[in-house]
Structure formats: structure tokens, C-alpha cells
N, C-alpha and C positions, 0 to 999 in steps of 0.2 A: 157530657151532653153533645159536645162537638163530635166525639168518636162515634156515638150512637147515631147521629145525624148522618155522618159520613158513611157509615155502614148501610143505612136505609137508602141513601142515594145510589150507592153502588148496586144494591139489590134491585132498585127501579130501573137503573141503567141496563143491567143484564136482562131483566124481564122485558123492556122495550125492545132491546136488540132481538130476542128470540120472537117476541109477538110480531115484529116488523117483518121478520123472515116468513112466518106463517101466513101473515097478511098478503105478502107480495104473491104468494101462490094462487090466491083466489080472487084478490081485487086488482083491477087495472090501475095503474099509476101513470101520471103524466110524465112526459120525458124529461122535464126539467128535475123532477124528483128522482128519476132514474139516474140522471147525471150526478145528483148529489150523493146517492147511495153508492154509486160505483166509485166516485172519488174517495168516499169514506172507507169502502172496502179495500181499495189500494192502500190507503193510509194505514189501516190496521194491519195489513200484511207486512208493510215495511216496519212498523213498530215490533211486531212479533220477531222479524228477522233480526233487528238490531239488538232486542232483548236477548234473544238466544246467543248472539255473537259475543256479547260482553257479560252475560251472566256467569258468575264464578262456579257454582255448582248445579248440576242438573236439577237437584231437588228444589232449587230456587224457582224453578219452572215445573213444579210438581202437578199443576193443573193443566199442562200442556195437552194431554190426550182429550180432555173436556173441551179445551179451547179449539182443537182440531175439528171436533164435531160441530161447535157452534159457528165457526167460519165457514166449514163445508156447507152447512145447511143455508146459511145467509147468501153465500155465493150461488148456489144453485137456485134459490129464490129469485135473485137478480137475473139469472139466466132465463127463467120463465117469463119475468117481466119484460125483458128485452125482446123475447121471441114473440110475445103478445103484441108488442108495439110494431115490430118488423112485419108481422103478418097482417096487422090489422090497419095500420096507417102508413107503414113504409118510412117512418121517422122515429127511430128510437133514441134520438137525442144527440147532443153535440159530442160527447165522449166516445160513444160507439161510432159514430160517422168519422170522427177524426182518426181514431185507431185504424179504421178501414182504409181511409184514403191517404193518411200521412204515413203511418207505420207500414202499411201494406203497399205503399208507393202507388195508391189509386189503381192498383192492377190486380185483377182477380187471380192470375196465376201467382205473381210474386207473394201477394197476401197468403194465398193457399199453402204455398211452399213454407213461409215463415211459421204459419200456424202449425203445419205438420212437424216442422223441426222442433218447435217448442213441446208439442205433444210428445215426440220421440224422445227428447231429452228428459222430460218430467216422467214419462211412463217407463222407458226401458233403462234409464240410467239412475236418476235420483231416487224414484219410488222403489225400484227393485232393490237397490242397494240398502235403502233405509229399512225396507221391510226385513231383509235378511239380518242386518245388524241388530235391529230391535228384537228379532226372534232369538238370536244367539245370546244377547245381553240379558233378555228374560230368563233364559234357560240356566246361564252361568251364575246369575245372581241368585236364582232359587237353589241351585246346587251348592253354592257357597255359604248359604245362611247357616247350617249347623256349625261349619267351622269358624265363622265369625262370631257366633254365639259362645262357643267354647273359648275362643280367644278373649272375649270380654269377661267371661267367668274367670279365666286364669288371671287376668290383669287385676280384677276386683279383689281376688284372694291374695295376690301378692302385694297388694297395697298400691299398685301403680296408678289406679283410678279410685274415686269414691262412688258410693251408690248413685248419686245424681248423674255422674258422668256415664256410669254403666247404663242407667235408664236411657239417657240420651242417646247413646250409641245403639242401644237395642231398638229404639224408636226410629232411628235412622235407618237400620237394616230393614225394619218392616216397611218404611215409606220407600226405599229404594226398590224392595221386591214388588210392592204394589204399583210403583211408577213404571218400572220396566215391563211388568206383565200387562199394564194398561197400553203402554206404547206398542207393544206387540200386536194388540188388536186394532189401536188407533191408526196405525199406518195403512190399514185397509180402508179407512176413509178417504185418504188421499189418493190411494190407487184407483178407487172407485170414482172419485171426483174427475180424474183425467179421463177415464172411460166414458163417464157421463158427458163430459164437455165435448168430446169428439162425436158422440152420437148426436147431441143436441145441435151441433153445428151442421152435420149432414141433414138433419130433419129441417133446420132452418133455410138451408140452401135449396132443397127440393120443395118445401112448402112456400117459400118466398117467390120462387120461379113461377110455381103454379098460379099463386095469388096475383103476381104482376100480369101474367098472360090473361087470366080470367077477368079480373076486376078493373085493371087499368088498360087492357088491350095492347100491352107492349109485345113486340116480337120477342122471340125466345132468347136471341143472342143479347138483346138490351135487358130483358128481364133478369137473365142470370147474371149479366154484368152488374146491374144496379143492386140486386138483392144479394149477389154474391160477395160484393165488397161490404155491405152491411153486416152480413153474417160472418165474414172473416173478422170485421171489427168487434163484433159481439164476442166472437171466440177469443180474440186476443185479450179484450178487457177482462175476460173471466180467466183465461189460462195464465196471465202474467201474475196476478195475486196467487193463483194456485201453485205457480212454479215457485214463488217466494215462500210459501208455506211449506211446500215440499222440501225446499233448500234448508228451511229452518228445522225441520224434522230431521233431516240427514245430519245437520250440524249437532243437534242435541243428542241423537243416539250414539254419535261417534266421538263426542266430546269427552266421555269418562265422567268420573265423579270426584275428580281432584279440585280442590279449592284453589283456583289460580285464575289469573287474567288470561283468558283465551287467546286474545289477539297478541298480547305481549310475549306469552310463551311461544306462540306460533312464529312470530317474527324472529325471535331469539333463537329457536330451533332451526330455522331456515337460513338465517344469515349470521349465526353466531360463531361460525368457524372461519377465521381469516383465510386459512389455507385452502379451503374449498372455494372461496370468492376469487382467490389469486389464479387457481386452475382454470376456472370457468372464464374469467376476464381474458386469460391468455389464449384460450381456445377460441373465443369469440373473435378476438383480434386476428388471430391466424386464419380463421375462415374468411374474414373480410379482406385480408391482404393476399392470400394464396388461391383464392377462387374468384370466379366472376361475380360473386354476390356484391351488393352495395357496400363498398368498403367503409364509406362514412357512417353508415348505420351500425355495421357490426364493430368496427373500431370503437365508436362512441360507447356502445354497450359495454365492450371489453374494457375500456378505460373507466367507466362507471362502476364496474364490479371491483377492479383492482383498487380504486380510490375507496370504495366502501369497505373492502378487506382491510386496507391500511388503517382507516378510521376506526374499524371494529377492533383491531389489535391494540391501538392505543387506548381504546375505552376499556378492553379487558385488562390491559396492564395497570391502567390507574385503579380500576376496581379492585385487582388483587393487592396493590399497594395500600389502598384504603382498608380492605379487609384485614391485612397483616397489622396496620397501624391500630385499627379499632380492637383486634384481638389483644394487642400488647397493652392498650389502654385500659381494656376491661380487665386484664390480668393484674395490671398495676393497682387499678381501682380496688380489686378484691383483696389485694395485700394491704392497702392503705386503710381501708374501711374497717371499723371495729367488728369483731367477730359476732355473728348473730347466734346467740346460744339458745334462743327460745325453742328452735326446732329440736335441740338436743334434750329437751325436757320431756318430750313425748315418750311415754312407755307404751309399747304394744302389748295388748292382753295375751296374745299367744304368739310365739315365735318358733319356727323350725329352722335351725341352722345346720348345715352340712358341709363336709369336705368336698373337695373338687372331684373326687371320685364318684360321688353320688349326683353331680350335675346332669349327666345324661338321663337320669330317671325324671328329673324335673323339666328337662328341656324338651317341649313337644316336637321341635324340629329334628330331634334325634330319636323320636319315638317314645319318649318318656311320657308316662301318664300320672305322675305324682299330682300334678295340679288338678286333674280331673278327679282323683281320688279325695282331695282335700274338699273340693266342692260337694262330693257324696257324703263326706263326714258331717259337714254342716247339715246337709239335708237329713241324715240319719238321725242326728241328735235332736233336730227340731222335731221329727216325727216321734221319737222315742221319749223325750223329756219335755218336750213343749216349750223350749226356749231357744232363742237365736244365739249360735255360737258367733263370738266376735270375729272380725277378719284375722285370718291366720297368715302371718307373714312368713314367707319363705326366702332364706337368703343363704348364700354360700359364704363360708368362713375358711380362709386359707391357714388359719392357726390351728385348725382341727386336723386329725389324721384323715387320709383321703377317704376312707370309707366310714368315717364316724359322723354321727349326728347328735344334736342336743336339742331338748325341748325346754323352752322357757316360758314361765307364766309370769306376766307383769315384770319382765326384764330379769327374772332370777331363774337360774337353770334348776330344774326339778328332776330331770332324768337325762339319761343318754343312752345310746346304743351304737352298735357297730355291725355292719353288714359285710358280706364277702360278695363282691360284684361277680356276676356270671355263675353264681352258686345258688342253690335252693336250701331252705332250712326244713329238715325232716323231723318230726316229733312223734314219739311212740305214744298212742293214746292209752296205753296200759295193758292191752291184751295181745300185742304182737310179740312173739317169742323169738323169731328169727331176727338176728342183728345184721345191720349193714355197716360198711366202712364209711368213715366221714370224719370231719374235724369236729371234736366236741365243743359245744358252746351252750348257752342259755337263752331261751326265747326271752326278749326284753320286757314284753308286757306283763307276763305272769311268772317270769323267771322259772320257767320248766326246762328240764335238760333237753337238748336238741342236738342235731348234727347238721354240719354244712356238706351237702353232697353236690355232685356235678350234674350237669344236664342229662348225662348218659346214665346216671344212676336214678333218674327221677321215676321213670316208668316202673322200675322194679320195685322202688320204695312204695309208690302208691298201690302196686298190686299186692304188696304184703300187708298193707293196711296202715302204713305210716300216713300221717298228715303233712303234706308237702305244701309249702307256701313260697312265693317268690319275694325278692327284697322289697319292691314297692309295697306289697301287702303287709309285710313285717313292719315297715315305718308307719303305714296307715293305721294298722291295728294298735300299735304303740301309741300313736298320737290320739286315737279315739279314746283309749282307756285313760290317758292322761287328762283329757278333756273332761271325761266322765267324772273323774275323781275331784276335779278342781272346778266344776260347772257352777257350784254354789258361790264360790267367791268371785267368779267372773260376771255374775249377774249384778249389774249395777242399778242405781235408781233410774237412770235413763232407759235401760231396757225395760224395767217394770212400768214406766211410764208409758212405753211404746206398746206394751202388752195391755195395759189399761185402756189406751186409745183405741187399739184394735177390737177389744171387747165392747167398748162404749157404742161403736158403730151399730152392733146388733142388740145390744142390751143396755141402753143408757140408764134405765132405772136404777139397776143394782149398782152400778158404779157410782151414780150421784148419791145414792144412799150411804155407801161405805166410805168413799174417798172424796174429800178429806173430813167428812162429818164424823164418823166413828173411828176411823184409823188414818194416821199419816202414811205418806208413801214409804217412809223408812220402815214402818211396822209391817206393811204388806211385803216389802223387800225381804225382811228378816223371816217372815212365815215361809215365803217362797224359797228362800235360801235353806232353811231347815228341812223342807221337803227334798229339795235336789241333793242336798248333803247325804240323804239315805237312799237316794236313787228313785224317789217318787216323782212321777211325771206331773208336771204343773199344766198340761195341755188342756185339761178340763177346767179352765180358769173360772168358768161360770159357777160350777159346783163350789170351787173353793171360795169365791166372793159370797156365795149364798150362805155357806156355813160361817164365814167370818161375820157377815152381817147379823146372823143369828146370835152370835156369842159375844161380839165386841161390845155390846151394852153392859155386859157384866164383868169383863176383864179385858185388859189390855196387855196381859203378859203374853208375849209372842210365842213363848214355848208352849204355854197351855193352849193357846189358839191353835197351834201346829197340831196338837194332839186331837183337837176336835176336828180340824180338817182331814187329818189322817182317817178318822172314823167316817167322815163323810165320803172319803174315797175308798172305802173298804172293798168295793167290787174290783177296782183296778189293783189294789194291793194284794187281794187274794188271787186274782188272776195271774199276777206276776210270780207269786212264790208257792202257790198251791194249785195241784192238778185237780180238776173236778172229777167226782165219781172215782176217786182213788184215795187211799189212806196215806196220810203224809206223816212220817216220822219226825217229831219235834223234841225239843228240851223244854222243860217247865222249870219254874223257879219255886223253891221251897216257901210256903207262905210265911214261915218264920223269918226267912231272909227279906222277904218283902215288907214285913211289918218293921224289921230293923231299919231298913232304907228309908222308909217313910218317917220313922222316928228321928232320923238323923238329918232331915231337911231343915235348913235354916233359910228363912225368908229374909231379903234385904231389898233395898231400893233398887240395887243393880241387878237383882234376880235371885233365884234360889240356888243353893249349893249344898253338897253333902259333907257332914261332919263325921262320917263313919271312921272307927278305928282303923289305922294302917294294917294291923295284923288281921283284922276282920276281912278288910278289902282283899288281902293277899289270899286268905283262905277261900273267899268266894271265887276269885280269879282261877286259883288252883283247881277248884271243883268244876268251874265252867270249862276249863281247858281239858279236863279229863273226859268231860261228856261230849265235847266237840270231837276229841280223838276217837271216841267210840263211834259216833255217827258217820264220821269221814271214813272209817274203816268199813262201814256198810255201803260206801259209795254214794252217800246222800250229803246234801248241802246242810250245814248246821243252820237250824232256825229255832230262836228262843222265844217261847210265848210267856207273856206276863200279864198281870192285871192292868187294866187301863191306866190307873193312877200312878203306876210304878214304871211304866215302859221307858218314859223319856229319862228317868233318873238311872235306871239299869243300864240304858244305852250310854248315858254320859259317864257311868262308873266304869264300863268295860272298853270304851272306844280307844283308850290309850294302851290297852293291852291286846285286844283281839281286833285286828284290822277288818273292817267291812263285815262285822258280824250282823246278821239279820235279827232284829228284835221287833216282834209285833205284839200288839195286845189282843185280847179275846174280842174286843169290840171293832177290830180291823179285819176280822175273818168272817167271810160269807157264810151264811147258815147252811149251805149245801157242801161245804168242806168238812171232811172227815179227818180227825187228828188221832195220833197215837203217840203217847209220851214214852219215850225209850230212855229218858234219863231226867235227873232233877238236880239243879244247881243248889247246893247246900253251903254250909259255911259256918 
């Protein structure tokens, strides 16, 4: 309640401030009210200056451009009110009169010169410099945004920061861009305010003199003296707050964005080197002794600088000793305290470790783009399979060969590879007859024969038809394939919960119906893992949940539910494996084999399993391999089509013998797909 009340009070205060400015334009105010408002205006200007001086980050004053507009319009409204009083009554109040007589020395010429000096300082020095700095800062901030975004993505992928910190940094970049862009325009307010103050002063001087001669019958000299001093006083009470605001603007745009105490850093940078103070002190003392200058003054300054330098050297020496002692104590404390092994228990889902020779590929400062490719891998998998890939840790490992890399899943190495730096890998797609010279090797992702070639051979190899890839692409492709093959086990319950929460924002009804009323989170996770393990995208989560909700009332067997979901996703599955308006050659399964498989299924509380005779399994696999060989010789991808009820059991039967075999059921094939059986699995 207190916070709400405070917010409302602040809203009311800002509204009154702006309404007062508008009111002063049209309604005459007494001179004592004008005195109060001018004093308030000077106070606000001083508050802004002190805030800008001691604030640590420029974004802590992110509303400064808006503040400039508010203070400018308020100050101009006071100018209008004081002008009205000068011309109508000749008495604009105590503050204006005091500034004209006391600050201006009660002399029109002196006051006019002081006023013009203030205008020149503000207009030609502070405003012009601030405007240029704001313009350059806005341009450089916008130009640096892409690089900063990429640096954040790189830190996020290497694990240096988490998602929350990455979001905070991105928000800060956006705020900096908006702030400096607004400051570029807001400096025009201050510049225009100085110009308006000069014009208003000239008008006041001319108009006041005319009013004094016409209404009060004063001689010209007396009229211009009397109204000139009041006009100069009005100009000074306006320009001094304006000068403070201009100075605040200049400090803010030249301050940078480092989080530090501005005054402390400034003093330390100016007086932080004792040697400089010794030299300056000696020079000042020499000028006082060797020249007709006031020796007392210059020698005193010289002595003060030398003493300050000596004091600073002692302070720096003490700080250095304290730093060394603190470092030693910290080191001793680290040795004494028991080892914190909790951090060692963390297992990264995906790790890419590489030898020191591959570091340039991952170092953006050396032109490496491996980190950018890792970002694209996560994006590609998300679009292709509909799941978020965990953070990929990139680490150098001096125990590896210089050009070797290994990929780990959950802390366990699953594959490795080796590249040849400054070389390219050339692969024959199968139809290139002319050979090129190179170092024989194997492509790590698909174990295809390849050659390492030099940069000079690259153009010729590409012209002959070879597929030529660079080392970062090799590593990125290998990493992508490993992630695809292990994405099912990488899908955690927390990942599933995040997917469910995302779906619930747009479709709360289906989520509330299914989870946890019909299926638990673990059951949904198992179905999604089953789909991902065979390369089926779970991006259409709404359809998946709709099918699960339809069938979860009759069975909780996740394997059976997976088959129902696959049938619900038949358009996506057909689009992945079959080309429309084109006959696709497939392998079918002998109905007798299907019957034998179904007859051998045993149901238990832990799930179903096959009790088929090992010799029969061997015969089925032999027949399958023979049919696969035939279709591969035709240049086609082997696809086995079975009855819906048999599909998951046939896939389970063959997955240990034929890796990545595509097995689909008739119910998963769209009606517009034409099939042609070129072989049958018997046994």
C-alpha cells in the first residue's frame, strides 16, 4: 500500500510540475510566486548536476532526456512570467532584481557582459561539445549492438553466464541504445534553450525601455538603465540553471557506461601518479623563484603538489602491501578450508573439448566463428525437432592432440574427430571420376572416405564436383549429428515442463485436461523421447497433446501412445520421408513374419517384449539386410513399411542390427503418397 501511495504521489508531483509550466504561459502570477518558482528551478538544476556527478552508470539516469524536456519547458515558462511582470509592473520580484543589481554589479554594461559570457560558454562550448559527443555515442552504440549481442550468445553457449544474466545484458544493450539515441536529440533542447534565452533578453530590453518611456515617462537613458538591469537579472536567473543543466548533460554523455564512482575515479586518475605531482610542484616552485611572478603564491603551490605526491606515494605503497597481504591470506584460506566438491558434481549435457590447435577456430578475437556456429546449431535443432538443445560447453583440453576434438554427452565421450588446420576436406559425392591428390581420411560424421587438401587445391576440387568443407564446418556438422542422435536422452523432465508451460500460454485447456489428470510428466516425457529417438519433430506439440488426450483414457502404455501420436503426425512424417507426386520405392514385411512377431509379444507390468526364437530373428535380419542392400544400390534410402500394430515391435527388433533404419506404418503415410514395393522381408 505504501509503495502504491508513493507512486501515486510521484505521478501527481510530475503532473503538477508540467501543469504549472503550461499555466505560467497564459496566467499572470504575482512576483512573490515567481520568486518561489525561480528558487525551486535553481534547486532542481543543482540536484540534477549533483546526481549526474555521483551516479555510477549512465543508465541510472535513463530518463535524463525526458528530464531535459521538462526542465526546459518549465524554465521558459518562468521566462515568460518574468517578462510579463517586467513589462507590466516593472517589478519582477526579489530574485530577478537581486541578480540584476548584485550579480551584475548594478551596472547595465557589466551585467550585459556577464550575461553574454554565460551565453557564449553555454552555447559555444558546453552545448556544442555535448551535442557532438551525444551524436557520436549514439552512432557507436548502435554500431556496436550486433557485436555485443554475439558476445552475449557466445558467453551463454560456453557457460560463462546463464539465461537470466544473458537476458539482463541484452536488456542493458537495448536500454543503452535507446538512451544514447534519445540523448542525441535531447541535446537540441538545451541548445535551443540557450538561443531562446538570448532572444527573450533582447526583447525584454527593447520592450522594457519602450514601456518605461511611454507609460512611466522616463528618459531613454534612465529607462534603459532601469529595465536593462531587470532584464539582465531575468536573463541570469534563467541562464544559470540552464548552464547547470547543460553542464549535467555534458558530464553524462562524456562519462561512459562504467559502473564506478565518477568523482573518485577522476581524482585518482588526476592525482594518482606521484611522479607527475613532483614534476609539477618543482616547475611551479621554479617559476616563482626564477621569474618576477609572486614567489609566495607559486612556491606555495609547488610545495603543496610535492607534499601531495609524497602522501600519494605512501598511500599507494600501503595499498600494495595490503593487497599482497590480502592475496596471501586468501591463498592460505583456500588451502586451509575444506574442498568444496559440490561444484564437481555438475555434469554438462553436451561438451565439446578440443586441443590447443583448434583454439583459433573458437576464439572470436582470432577470427574464429565456431561459437557462432554453435548458436546456429541450437537454432537449427529447435526448428527441425521442436526441442531446445541444452547449453553446449566449449573447453580446451591440453591432454588432447593439438588438432583433436572429442564430444561428450552427460560427461561421457561418445565420439571424437581430428582436423588438419589450414586444410579443407574434399569428399567425392560418387559421380566424380577424376581424382585429386590429398591426405586420405574419413569424414567424422558419416565415416565417408575423404581427402585433406590445401587452399590452393580447393578451387580445382570444387570445379571437378567434390564437396569441399572447412574445419569449423566439419566440427559443427559432427556436433549436429551427435546431438540429433542423442537428443532423446537429453530431453529432461524440466525441458518437458518448459514446453508444456509454453503451450499452456496459448492452449491452456488441452494442457489442463492432459497433465496431470490423464498422464504424468514422466509419461509425456517418454512419448516425446520415443518420437525424438526416431527423428520425429515434436514442434507440433498441440497435435501431440490432442492425440494423447484422446487415447490416454484407454491406455497408459507410452509405446502404444507413441504409435497413436505418430499416426496423428502422419503429414509431417510423410513430408519427411516421401516426395509428393512421386513413386517411392520401399521394403515391405511378409505378413507371415508380422504374424509371428505379434504372436511372440509378451506383456508384463514393465512393458512388452519379444520372445522370438534367436534363429528366426537371425533369418529376419539377414533378409532385411539383403533387401536394404538392393535398394541402396538403386541410390535410394531404405524405408520399411509395416502394419500399424507391428511397426514399433519390428523397429525394436531391428534397431540393434541396422542403425537408423526408417520404419513407418501404413497409417503414418499420407493418402497422396504413391509407394512401390521393391522387396519383402521374409524369414
